[in-house]
N, C-alpha and C positions, 0 to 999 in steps of 0.2 A: 422647234427648238425656240423659236421667238416666243410662241405662245407660253411656254413654261417659265421662261425668263421673265415675262409679263407677270404671270402668276405670283412668282417669288417676290416680285417688286410690290405686289398689292397685299399680300398676306400679313406683312408687318404693319401695315396701316389698319388693317381690320382689327388686329389684337392690341394695338396699342390704345393707352389712354389718352384722352383729349388733355392738352396742356392745362386746360382751365381745371379740369378735375383734379390733375396733379398737385396744382398749387392751392386748391380749395382748403380752407381751414375747417377741421372737424368741428361739428356743432357741439356746444357745451351740453352736458347733461341736463336734463329738465329737473328742476327741483321737486322732489317728490319728500314733502314734510308732514308731520303730524304730531299732534300732542297725545301723550298717554297719560291718564291720571288714575291714581289709585283709589281705594275705598277709604273711607274713614276709619279710623283705629285709634286705640288707646296707645300712647307712645312709650314704648319700653325705655328708650334711651333718655327721655325727659325724666321718667321716674326714677331710674338708677342714677343720673348724672346730676340732676337738679332737685329731685326729691319732691316733685308734684306730678300727679295725674293731669293727662292733658289729651284732648281729641286733636288728631293730626291727620292731614292729607298731603300726600306728595304728588309730584307731576313732572314731567321731563318734556322738552321739545327735541324731537329728533328729526334730522334732515339728511338726505343723502349728498348735499354739497354744503360747503361752510356757511354758517348763519353767523351774523355778528350783531352786536347791539341789540341782543335779545331781552325783551321784557315780558317774562312769563309770570303771569298773575294767577294765583291759587286762591280761591275763596271757599271758606266752609260755611255751610248752611245748616241751621237746626229747624228740623221740621216741627211747625206750630199748628194749632187748630185751625185756624183760618188763612193762614199764610205761613211761609217759610222765612226765617230770620238769617241775616248774614252776621254771622259773629266773629269771623275773622278774615282778614285779607292781606296779603304779603306779596311783594313781586320782586324779581331779580334786578339788581341794578345794571342796565345796559351799558354802563361805562366800565364795568369790572371785566378783567380777562376770563373770568368764569363763565360770562354771558356771551361767549363766542365759542364756535366748533361745531362739530357735528351733533353733539349732545349737550343741552344746557338742562340742568335740574334745579328744582325748587322744592327743597325739603325743609323749609323753615317756616311753614305755615302752620299754627297750632292755636288753640284756646285752652287756656288752663281752666280744670274742673273745679267748680266751688262746692260739689256735693257728689254723692254717689246716686243721684236720682237718675232714673233711666231716662235717656233722650235719644232721639234718632238724628243722624246727621248724613251728609253727603258733600261731595266736593265739585267745584267747577273751576276750570282752567282755561286761560285763553293766553294768546301772545301776539307780540309785534316783534318784528326782526327785519334786518337788511340782509338781502340775499343777492349777490351779483349786482350789488350797487343800487338796488331797488327796495324800497320798503314793501312789507307784506303784513297782513293780519290773519291769524289764525282764529277761526270761529270758536265759540265755547266747546269745550268737551266735558260732558258730567261723568261722574263716577257711576260704575254700572249698577252698584246696591245702593240702597239706603240702609245704614246700619245702625241698629239700637245698641247704645253703650252706657254702661254706668257711669255718666258723666253729667251732671247739672252744670250748666253755665249760666 
């Protein structure tokens, strides 16, 4: 009987959690962030709302944890004979409330067409952001396709 009483005293110790594990803080989730960039296209909105044709590229910075002070830069390149030409660059204002959160969009990068001459375009996007108090930089992401459009710049 003394043996069974001793076993009953030891069993709760085996299955209990150590006090240090019970008070340990859970780890914050590791940031998983990316930039998604669309292909160059002729903007329907600019044509309908402002009356001109323009090539446009949109991008979004997506993160599974809150990001703040995001500066999401989008560049539009025109394919040239010997090199490609940067024709437009816009970035989000890191101080605006729209530059914080799980998703930050840049839909304001465009270049007005000056003719209907066919040209080929692509976009590049990169970002800087603050995540959990630390500054991070995302490497450049490029559009999947080079798109020929009736848009001379």
